[in-house]
Residue, then its C-alpha position, 0 to 999 in steps of 0.5 A: m422850690g422856687q423854680t419856674s418851668s419854661n414856655f416850651a415845658k407848660k406847653v408840653v405838659s399842658p393838654f390844651s397847648g394850641w389854645g392861647s391868645e392869637c395876639e401873643s403868638k403873633k407877638r412872639k413869631a415877630v421877635g423870633l421867639d418861636n417854640s418850635a426853636v426850643t429844645p429841652f437839652v442844656y449843651k453849655r454850663r457855667s463853670s464853677m472854676y476861676f482863673d488867678e493872676d497866674g492863669d491856674l484853674a481852680h475851684e478856690f485859692y488860698e495863701e499861706v500867711q505868717i500870724n506872728r513874725n516872733t512865733h513863725k506860725t503860719t495860717m491859710r487864708r482864702n484869696y478872693t481878689n484877681l479871681r476871673p470865672e472861667g466862664e461858659i463850658e461845653l458839657p461832653h453830652p447834652r443833658l436835660s434842663v432843669d426847666f424840663p418838668i417831666i419825670m423820665c424812668e425805664v419801663t421793662k416789658s413783663 
């Protein structure tokens, strides 16, 4: 749904992977986009966590806000300001890319 596969994945699936325009492949090699250097594994991912002003790390930050001074009622309000994303983090083990359109299953001998 809305995803496109990479050129490497298309060549793996296509039976005519070697057939294509030679000019395009020469241009890709000149730029450094050789298909042999592409791997289907992902080693890093973008983190979904953020740092706040104090250096605390979390998915979401909330602050307690007083609604009315007379009743002393408070509520929690989500904080969106002064947050920095954690950035890219290393995965504990490599994972397959979502652009790799091959179904993998375990086959048992009977």
